C-alpha positions as CSV (number, residue, x, y, z in Angstrom):
1,M,91.8,232.3,114.8
2,F,93.9,229.5,113.4
3,I,93.5,225.8,114.0
4,L,96.4,224.1,115.7
5,A,96.8,221.7,112.8
6,F,98.4,224.5,110.9
7,L,101.2,225.1,113.5
8,P,104.6,224.1,112.3
9,V,105.9,220.9,113.9
10,V,108.3,222.1,116.6
11,I,110.1,219.4,118.6
12,A,113.2,221.5,119.1
13,S,113.5,223.7,122.2
14,Y,112.7,227.4,122.4
15,K,114.7,230.4,121.5
16,H,116.5,231.9,124.5
17,T,118.8,234.7,125.3
18,K,121.6,232.3,126.3
19,Q,122.8,229.0,125.0
20,E,120.5,226.2,126.0
21,Y,121.4,223.1,128.0
22,C,121.8,219.8,126.3
23,S,118.9,217.5,126.5
24,I,119.6,214.3,128.3
25,Y,117.9,212.5,125.4
26,A,120.3,213.7,122.7
27,V,124.0,213.6,122.1
28,A,125.5,217.0,123.0
29,T,125.9,219.4,120.1
30,N,126.2,223.2,120.3
31,C,124.7,223.3,123.8
32,R,125.8,223.7,127.4
33,P,126.2,220.5,129.5
34,P,123.4,219.8,132.0
35,P,123.8,222.0,135.1
36,D,124.8,220.8,138.5
37,A,122.9,223.7,140.3
38,F,119.8,225.8,139.9
39,L,120.4,227.8,143.0
40,H,123.8,229.0,144.2
41,I,123.7,229.4,148.0
42,P,125.6,227.6,150.7
43,A,124.2,224.2,151.8
44,R,122.6,224.2,155.2
45,D,120.8,221.8,157.6
46,L,117.2,221.6,156.5
47,A,116.0,219.1,159.2
48,S,114.2,221.9,161.1
49,D,112.1,222.7,158.0
50,E,110.8,219.1,157.4
51,A,107.1,218.7,157.8
52,K,105.9,216.4,160.6
53,T,102.8,214.3,160.3
54,G,100.8,216.9,162.1
55,I,100.9,219.0,158.9
56,L,99.4,216.1,156.9
57,E,96.7,215.9,159.6
58,D,96.1,219.6,159.2
59,A,95.9,219.2,155.5
60,F,93.3,216.5,155.8
61,S,91.4,218.7,158.3
62,A,91.4,221.5,155.8
63,L,90.1,219.2,153.1
64,A,87.3,217.9,155.4
65,V,86.2,221.5,156.2
66,L,86.3,222.3,152.5
67,Q,83.9,219.5,151.8
68,N,81.8,219.8,154.9
69,E,81.3,223.5,154.7
70,Y,81.1,224.2,151.0
71,Y,80.3,221.0,149.1
72,Q,76.5,220.2,148.7
73,I,75.7,216.5,148.3
74,G,72.4,217.1,146.5
75,R,74.0,219.4,144.0
76,N,77.3,217.5,143.7
77,T,79.2,220.8,143.6
78,W,80.4,223.7,145.7
79,P,77.5,226.0,145.0
80,S,79.1,229.2,146.3
81,A,81.9,228.7,143.7
82,I,81.7,230.0,140.2
83,D,82.5,227.7,137.2
84,W,86.2,228.3,137.0
85,T,86.8,228.4,140.8
86,A,84.9,225.1,141.1
87,A,87.2,223.6,138.5
88,V,90.2,224.7,140.5
89,T,88.6,223.3,143.7
90,E,88.2,219.9,142.0
91,T,91.8,220.1,140.9
92,V,93.1,220.8,144.4
93,V,90.8,218.1,146.0
94,S,92.0,215.5,143.5
95,G,95.6,216.5,144.2
96,M,95.0,216.2,147.9
97,L,93.6,212.7,147.3
98,S,96.8,211.7,145.6
99,T,98.7,212.9,148.7
100,L,96.4,210.9,151.0
101,T,96.6,207.7,149.1
102,K,100.4,207.8,149.3
103,S,100.8,209.1,152.9
104,I,97.8,208.0,155.0
105,D,99.8,205.1,156.4
106,L,102.0,207.6,158.1
107,I,99.1,208.7,160.2
108,V,97.2,205.5,160.6
109,P,99.3,202.5,159.5
110,G,97.2,200.0,157.6
111,I,98.5,197.0,159.5
112,T,95.1,195.2,159.7
113,P,92.4,194.5,157.0
114,S,89.9,196.6,158.9
115,I,92.2,199.7,159.0
116,R,92.9,199.2,155.3
117,E,89.2,199.1,154.6
118,A,88.7,202.3,156.7
119,Q,91.4,204.0,154.7
120,E,89.8,203.0,151.4
121,N,86.4,204.1,152.6
122,L,87.7,207.5,153.6
123,I,89.5,208.2,150.3
124,S,86.8,206.8,148.1
125,S,84.1,208.8,149.9
126,V,85.9,212.1,148.9
127,Y,86.5,210.7,145.4
128,D,82.8,210.0,145.0
129,Q,82.2,213.7,145.5
130,V,84.7,214.4,142.7
131,V,82.8,212.0,140.5
132,G,79.6,213.7,141.4
133,Y,81.0,217.0,140.4
134,H,81.9,215.5,137.0
135,F,78.2,215.3,136.3
136,A,77.3,218.6,137.9
137,Q,79.9,220.7,136.2
138,D,78.1,223.2,133.9
139,I,79.9,222.3,130.7
140,V,77.3,224.2,128.6
141,A,78.0,227.5,130.3
142,I,81.8,227.0,130.4
143,R,81.9,226.4,126.6
144,D,80.7,230.0,126.2
145,Q,83.3,231.6,128.5
146,A,86.8,232.9,128.1
147,F,89.6,230.6,127.0
148,D,91.2,230.5,130.4
149,D,87.9,229.4,132.0
150,I,87.8,226.5,129.5
151,L,91.3,225.4,130.2
152,W,90.9,225.2,133.9
153,V,88.6,222.3,133.2
154,V,91.3,220.4,131.4
155,L,93.8,220.6,134.3
156,G,91.1,219.5,136.7
157,W,90.3,216.2,135.0
158,V,93.9,215.5,134.3
159,E,94.5,215.7,138.0
160,A,91.5,213.4,138.7
161,V,92.9,210.9,136.1
162,N,96.3,211.0,137.8
163,F,94.8,210.3,141.2
164,A,92.7,207.4,140.0
165,R,95.7,205.8,138.4
166,S,97.9,206.3,141.5
167,H,95.3,205.0,143.9
168,D,94.6,202.0,141.7
169,G,98.3,201.2,141.5
170,I,99.0,201.6,145.2
171,R,95.9,199.9,146.6
172,F,95.3,197.3,143.9
173,P,98.8,196.4,142.6
174,E,97.8,193.0,141.3
175,A,94.8,194.2,139.3
176,E,94.5,194.7,135.6
177,H,94.9,198.5,135.1
178,S,93.4,199.0,131.7
179,P,90.5,201.5,131.8
180,N,88.8,199.2,129.4
181,A,89.0,196.1,131.6
182,S,85.9,194.0,131.5
183,F,84.5,191.8,134.3
184,P,86.1,188.4,134.3
185,T,83.4,185.7,134.0
186,D,85.1,183.7,136.8
187,V,84.3,185.1,140.2
188,H,87.8,184.2,141.5
189,A,89.5,186.0,138.7
190,A,87.2,189.0,139.1
191,L,88.1,189.3,142.8
192,A,91.8,189.0,142.0
193,L,92.1,191.1,138.8
194,L,89.4,193.8,138.7
195,P,90.9,197.3,139.2
196,W,89.7,199.7,141.8
197,R,86.2,200.8,141.0
198,G,87.2,204.5,140.7
199,H,89.6,203.5,137.8
200,L,86.6,203.0,135.6
201,W,85.9,206.7,135.5
202,I,89.2,207.5,133.8
203,P,87.8,207.4,130.2
204,S,85.0,209.8,131.2
205,F,87.5,212.2,132.7
206,Q,89.8,211.9,129.7
207,S,86.9,212.6,127.4
208,R,86.0,215.8,129.3
209,A,89.6,217.0,129.3
210,K,90.1,216.3,125.6
211,S,86.9,218.1,124.5
212,F,87.8,221.1,126.5
213,W,91.3,221.2,125.3
214,L,90.1,221.3,121.8
215,L,87.7,224.2,122.7
216,G,90.5,226.0,124.5
217,A,93.0,225.6,121.6
218,Q,90.7,227.7,119.4
219,G,92.1,230.7,121.3
220,W,95.5,230.2,119.6
221,D,95.9,233.1,117.1
222,T,98.8,234.0,114.7
223,A,97.2,237.0,113.1
224,L,98.3,239.2,116.1
225,C,101.6,239.1,117.9
226,H,102.9,236.2,115.8
227,G,101.1,233.7,118.0
228,G,99.8,233.3,121.5
229,M,96.4,232.7,123.1
230,V,93.7,235.3,123.2
231,W,92.1,235.6,126.6
232,N,88.5,236.6,125.9
233,P,86.9,236.7,122.4
234,R,84.2,239.1,123.5
235,L,86.7,241.9,124.3
236,E,89.4,243.7,122.3
237,P,92.3,241.2,121.8
238,Y,94.3,240.7,124.9
239,K,97.0,238.0,125.2
240,N,97.6,237.4,128.8
241,A,99.9,235.3,130.9
242,I,97.4,233.1,132.5
243,T,95.7,231.9,129.3
244,N,99.0,231.1,127.7
245,E,100.3,229.3,130.8
246,L,97.1,227.3,131.0
247,Y,97.5,226.4,127.3
248,I,101.1,225.2,127.8
249,S,100.4,223.3,131.0
250,A,97.2,221.7,129.7
251,S,98.8,220.7,126.4
252,I,101.8,219.0,127.9
253,S,99.6,217.3,130.5
254,M,97.4,216.0,127.8
255,Y,100.4,214.6,126.0
256,Q,101.7,213.0,129.2
257,Y,98.6,211.6,130.9
258,M,95.7,211.3,128.5
259,N,96.8,208.1,126.9
260,N,95.8,204.6,128.0
261,G,99.2,203.6,129.2
262,S,100.8,203.3,125.7
263,V,103.3,205.6,124.1
264,V,101.5,205.0,120.8
265,D,98.4,206.7,122.2
266,K,100.3,210.0,122.9
267,D,99.1,212.7,120.5
268,P,102.0,214.7,119.1
269,L,99.7,217.6,118.5
270,H,99.6,218.2,122.3
271,L,103.4,218.2,122.5
272,Q,103.7,220.5,119.5
273,A,101.2,222.9,121.1
274,A,103.0,223.0,124.4
275,I,106.4,223.6,122.8
276,E,105.1,226.3,120.4
277,G,103.1,228.0,123.2
278,Y,106.1,228.0,125.5
279,K,108.4,229.4,122.7
280,W,105.9,232.2,122.1
281,L,105.5,233.1,125.8
282,V,109.2,233.2,126.8
283,N,109.9,235.4,123.8
284,S,106.9,237.7,124.2
285,N,108.6,240.1,126.7
286,M,105.8,239.4,129.2
287,M,108.3,239.1,132.1
288,N,109.2,242.2,134.1
289,R,112.5,243.3,135.5
290,E,111.8,241.4,138.7
291,G,111.6,238.2,136.8
292,L,107.8,237.9,137.3
293,Y,105.1,237.6,134.7
294,A,103.2,240.8,134.1
295,D,99.5,240.2,133.3
296,G,99.5,240.5,129.5
297,F,99.6,242.5,126.2
298,H,97.3,244.7,124.3
299,I,97.8,245.4,120.6
300,G,98.5,249.1,120.0
301,R,97.0,250.9,117.1
302,R,95.0,247.9,116.1
303,K,92.4,250.1,114.3
304,H,95.2,251.4,112.1
305,G,96.4,247.9,111.2
306,G,98.7,247.3,114.2
307,V,99.4,243.6,114.9
308,E,102.1,243.8,117.6
309,C,101.8,243.1,121.3
310,N,103.3,246.4,122.4
311,I,101.2,247.6,125.3
312,R,102.0,245.6,128.4
313,D,99.7,245.6,131.4
314,E,102.1,245.6,134.4
315,M,99.7,244.1,136.9
316,V,101.2,241.1,138.8
317,Y,99.2,238.3,140.3
318,T,100.4,235.2,142.2
319,Y,98.7,232.6,139.9
320,N,100.5,234.1,136.8
321,Q,103.7,232.8,138.4
322,G,102.4,229.4,139.2
323,V,100.4,227.7,136.5
324,L,103.5,227.7,134.1
325,L,105.4,225.5,136.6
326,T,103.4,222.5,135.7
327,G,104.1,223.1,132.0
328,Q,107.8,223.6,132.6
329,R,108.0,220.4,134.6
330,G,106.1,218.5,132.0
331,L,108.2,219.8,129.2
332,W,111.4,218.7,131.0
333,D,109.9,215.2,131.6
334,V,109.1,214.8,127.9
335,T,112.0,216.6,126.2
336,G,114.8,216.1,128.7
337,S,115.9,219.7,128.3
338,P,117.1,221.2,131.7
339,S,116.4,224.7,130.3
340,Y,112.7,224.3,131.2
341,L,113.6,223.4,134.8
342,E,116.0,226.3,135.0
343,D,113.3,228.7,133.9
344,G,111.0,227.3,136.5
345,H,113.5,227.6,139.3
346,N,114.3,231.1,138.3
347,L,110.6,232.0,138.4
348,I,110.1,230.4,141.9
349,Q,113.1,232.3,143.2
350,A,111.8,235.5,141.8
351,V,108.5,234.9,143.6
352,I,110.2,234.0,146.9
353,K,112.2,237.2,146.7
354,A,109.1,239.2,145.9
355,T,107.5,238.0,149.2
356,G,110.4,239.5,151.2
357,W,112.1,236.1,152.0
358,S,115.9,235.5,151.8
359,L,116.8,232.0,150.6
360,K,120.4,232.7,151.7
361,T,119.4,233.3,155.4
362,N,116.2,231.2,155.3
363,R,114.2,234.0,156.9
364,P,112.2,237.1,156.1
365,I,114.3,240.1,154.9
366,D,112.3,242.5,157.1
367,S,111.4,242.3,160.8
368,V,108.1,240.6,161.5
369,D,106.7,242.0,164.7
370,A,103.1,241.9,165.8
371,S,103.5,245.2,167.6
372,A,105.1,247.0,164.6
373,K,103.8,248.5,161.4
374,L,103.4,246.4,158.3
375,P,106.7,245.3,156.7
376,K,107.5,246.8,153.4
377,W,105.5,245.5,150.4
378,R,108.0,243.5,148.2
379,G,105.9,242.9,145.1
380,L,104.1,239.7,145.9
381,G,103.9,239.8,149.7
382,R,105.7,241.0,152.8
383,G,107.3,239.3,155.8
384,G,108.1,236.3,153.6
385,V,104.5,235.4,153.0
386,L,102.8,235.2,149.5
387,E,100.1,237.8,149.2
388,E,97.8,239.4,146.6
389,K,97.6,243.1,146.5
390,C,94.0,242.9,147.7
391,D,94.7,240.6,150.8
392,S,95.6,243.1,153.5
393,S,92.7,245.5,152.7
394,G,90.1,242.7,152.5
395,T,89.1,243.7,149.0
396,C,89.8,240.6,147.0
397,S,87.2,239.4,144.4
398,Q,86.1,235.8,144.1
399,D,88.8,235.4,141.4
400,G,91.6,236.9,143.6
401,Q,90.7,234.7,146.5
402,T,91.6,231.7,144.4
403,F,95.0,232.7,143.2
404,K,97.4,231.7,146.0
405,G,96.0,228.2,146.2
406,I,96.7,227.8,142.4
407,Y,100.3,228.9,142.9
408,F,101.0,226.3,145.6
409,H,99.3,223.5,143.7
410,H,101.6,224.0,140.7
411,L,104.6,224.5,142.9
412,T,103.9,221.0,144.3
413,A,103.8,219.6,140.8
414,F,107.1,221.2,139.8
415,C,109.1,220.1,142.8
416,R,108.3,216.4,142.5
417,P,111.6,214.4,142.5
418,L,113.0,213.5,139.1
419,D,112.4,209.8,138.6
420,E,114.8,207.5,136.7
421,D,111.9,205.1,136.2
422,K,110.1,207.7,134.1
423,L,112.8,208.5,131.7
424,N,111.9,208.2,128.1
425,D,112.5,204.8,126.5
426,G,114.7,206.1,123.7
427,D,117.9,205.0,122.1
428,Y,120.0,207.4,124.2
429,V,119.9,208.8,127.8
430,D,122.7,210.8,129.3
431,V,122.7,209.1,132.6
432,N,125.4,211.3,134.1
433,G,123.6,214.4,132.9
434,F,120.4,213.2,134.4
435,T,122.1,212.5,137.7
436,R,123.4,216.1,137.8
437,V,120.0,217.6,137.0
438,K,118.3,215.4,139.5
439,A,120.6,216.6,142.3
440,A,120.3,220.2,141.2
441,H,116.5,220.1,141.2
442,K,116.4,218.4,144.6
443,S,118.8,220.9,146.2
444,A,116.9,223.9,144.9
445,C,113.5,222.6,146.0
446,Q,115.1,221.8,149.4
447,A,116.1,225.5,149.7
448,Y,112.5,226.6,149.2
449,L,111.2,224.4,152.0
450,G,111.8,227.0,154.7
451,W,109.7,229.5,152.8
452,I,107.0,227.0,152.1
453,K,106.9,226.1,155.8
454,H,106.7,229.8,156.7
455,N,103.7,230.3,154.4
456,A,102.0,227.1,155.6
457,L,102.3,228.1,159.3
458,A,101.1,231.6,158.5
459,A,98.1,230.2,156.7
460,L,97.2,228.0,159.7
461,T,97.0,231.1,161.9
462,S,94.3,232.5,159.7
463,R,91.8,229.7,160.6
464,D,88.7,230.5,162.6
465,S,87.1,228.3,165.2
466,R,85.5,226.2,162.5
467,G,88.8,225.5,160.7
468,R,88.1,227.9,157.8
469,F,91.1,229.6,156.3
470,G,91.3,233.3,155.7
471,M,92.6,235.1,152.7
472,W,95.3,237.3,154.4
473,W,97.5,234.5,155.8
474,E,99.9,236.7,157.7
475,S,97.4,238.9,159.5
476,A,98.1,237.3,162.8
477,L,101.8,237.8,162.4
478,F,101.1,241.5,162.2
479,G,98.8,241.7,165.2
480,N,95.6,241.4,163.2
481,I,95.7,245.0,162.4
482,H,93.1,246.5,160.0
483,V,94.4,248.3,157.0
484,S,92.8,249.9,154.0
485,R,93.9,250.3,150.4
486,A,95.1,253.7,151.4
487,S,97.3,252.4,154.3
488,D,98.5,249.0,153.0
489,G,101.8,250.3,151.6
490,I,101.0,249.2,148.0
491,D,100.9,251.5,145.0
492,H,97.4,250.7,143.6
493,D,97.7,253.5,141.0
494,A,100.9,252.3,139.3
495,A,101.1,253.1,135.7
496,N,99.8,250.6,133.2
497,A,98.6,248.2,135.9
498,T,94.9,247.3,135.6
499,D,93.6,245.2,138.5
500,Y,90.7,243.9,136.4
501,R,90.6,240.7,138.4
502,K,89.2,242.9,141.2
503,D,87.6,245.8,139.5
504,G,86.7,244.4,136.1
505,T,87.9,245.6,132.7
506,P,87.7,249.3,131.9
507,N,85.2,250.4,129.3
508,N,87.6,251.9,126.9
509,D,89.2,251.4,123.5
510,L,92.1,249.3,124.8
511,W,89.9,246.7,126.6
512,G,86.7,247.1,124.6
513,R,83.6,249.3,124.6
514,D,81.0,246.9,123.4
515,S,81.4,244.5,126.3
516,R,82.8,244.6,129.8
517,W,84.2,241.7,131.8
518,L,83.6,241.6,135.6
519,P,85.2,239.4,138.2
520,G,83.3,236.1,138.6
521,S,81.5,236.8,135.3
522,R,80.0,234.1,133.1
523,K,78.8,234.4,129.5
524,R,77.7,237.8,128.1
525,A,79.9,239.5,130.7
526,Q,77.3,239.3,133.4
527,D,78.6,239.4,136.9
528,K,77.8,236.1,138.6
529,Q,80.2,236.5,141.5
530,V,78.8,235.0,144.7
531,T,79.1,237.2,147.9
532,P,78.4,236.2,151.5
533,E,75.0,238.0,151.1
534,D,74.1,235.7,148.2
535,Y,74.4,232.5,150.4
536,K,70.9,232.9,151.6
537,K,69.6,233.2,148.1
538,L,70.9,229.7,147.2
539,D,68.4,227.0,147.6
540,M,70.0,224.9,150.3
541,L,66.9,223.4,151.8
542,D,66.7,220.2,149.9
543,L,66.2,217.3,152.2
544,T,69.3,215.7,150.6
545,E,71.4,218.7,151.5
546,K,72.9,220.1,154.7
547,P,72.1,223.9,155.1
548,M,75.2,226.1,154.7
549,R,75.9,228.0,157.9
550,K,76.2,231.7,157.2
551,P,79.5,233.2,158.3
552,K,79.4,235.4,161.4
553,P,81.9,238.2,161.1
554,H,84.2,238.8,164.1
555,P,84.9,242.5,164.6
556,N,88.6,241.9,165.3
557,D,89.4,239.4,162.6
558,P,90.8,241.1,159.4
559,N,89.8,238.0,157.4
560,D,86.1,238.5,158.1
561,R,86.2,241.7,155.9
562,G,85.0,241.8,152.3
563,R,84.0,238.4,151.0
564,G,85.3,236.8,154.2
565,R,86.2,233.1,154.4
566,T,85.0,231.2,151.3
567,V,85.4,228.0,149.4
568,E,88.2,229.7,147.5
569,T,90.2,230.7,150.6
570,Q,89.7,227.1,152.0
571,V,91.2,225.8,148.7
572,G,94.2,228.0,149.4
573,G,94.7,226.4,152.8
574,V,94.5,222.9,151.4
575,A,97.0,223.7,148.7
576,V,99.7,225.3,150.8
577,L,99.6,222.6,153.5
578,R,99.7,219.9,150.8
579,A,102.7,221.7,149.2
580,Y,104.6,221.8,152.5
581,W,103.9,218.1,153.2
582,D,104.5,216.7,149.7
583,I,107.6,218.6,149.0
584,S,109.1,217.9,152.4
585,Q,108.3,214.2,152.0
586,S,109.7,213.9,148.5
587,L,113.0,215.6,149.5
588,S,113.5,213.5,152.6
589,S,113.4,210.3,150.6
């Protein structure tokens, strides 16, 4: 392993197969002018795809069910989650809080002091649970886990910091927003200037994020494959997409958001790490012919001195296409290079195509009929809905049940409008170039809205009578038929595609014979995955806690098979509804 301090300082953009776009922060030399389109399809009326306030209400309902059903007050956590899925849950909850603080007036206008107080009480009550989780998070255990597990923690507390700043700025605009603000000794000044109480947790969240970024960065290795992050130090070296995407997104997020409001506080090491990590990933040949990220690379002939990443595992998961979007958006924000945005839009469009959705016609490629057989599997879904390979057969692990929610969380981050107010305060800004890129970004994200709506509405149909989301969102679209792995239309025996997120790593020379990783595992490769049968083993009987109601399977509901409805599937419901609402709102303004 190599310490990041030894990385060369890289502020230039990455190597690419075609000439890069000119940065809006630099005078154009040997580069293409900023683009005026990221998607070339005829313009159409998108009014029918815009989200109504009912979607925001559904998103809040999903959040409420998440916290009511799965969060235990006495434990300050979601006890049926495992360490990394709990970190993702906190991330999505914090993101949803940011949406609520910006949009709750559209449901219940805060026209009176009492309504404003009720809004504040609602949002702060959920935030208090996030703060509680900060203390309950098992940081000792996570430190001994794989590097991807460690980096999920970073993204979670960055999201919490962003919410706290946003809420403080919106609800307490006249306050002093420094996290180090002290109590004014004059009571009148204190009432006027003290920031929102939740703002005071920002330094603690920042400290957690910083310490785990430093731990995660130890996975950067230049001895093999000329760079890249190692996934799990207890197995044979494997450099996978998710760990490298997390490293990129966590690094640029640290650079953007972990300061105290001053450019001077930004650590160039974080920017350096993000750019170097991105440069390695895009030149690693990890993307397949469909424009999707395969899972990762093994090092062939390592026992004979081999150092190259030359055995690619072709397994494709939804979250491998999502986490990078936050990094690409952050790198654009900081460097002004449209090439990062173009890469992100290309990846989104590849995902949409792989679900069987046509952006040109704004509808599924195949017929979706409840009385017909399953539509053709298109790579990441069918009938225009995002899907893991394990969804339709009800065989997803705890890991797999988390993936789609992760995708939509990061899609939301990527499709935020480009903001003139957040341009770098440098000596030069290509205003015309920025205007072109801004319009191109908005137009492309608008084109995705029909697909996002289709997924959100499908997810809503998977809810049971208690408002809990299922894993296979489109099951109702296909008549709630029950299919197995043998009849789901997916090639589960494709060459060089190891579904280790469902089945665990094979015990062989390629993955490692001394240790084996299993889904949901913690340190020492022990399987700690929580199944519905494990619920009764959890000590839920504390007087400070509400007993968790054990799921009652319904014989005709495909989403009651396997692990059934869980905290992870509920997170997916929150994330996709939030994506539909937020992206629709941002594009209509």
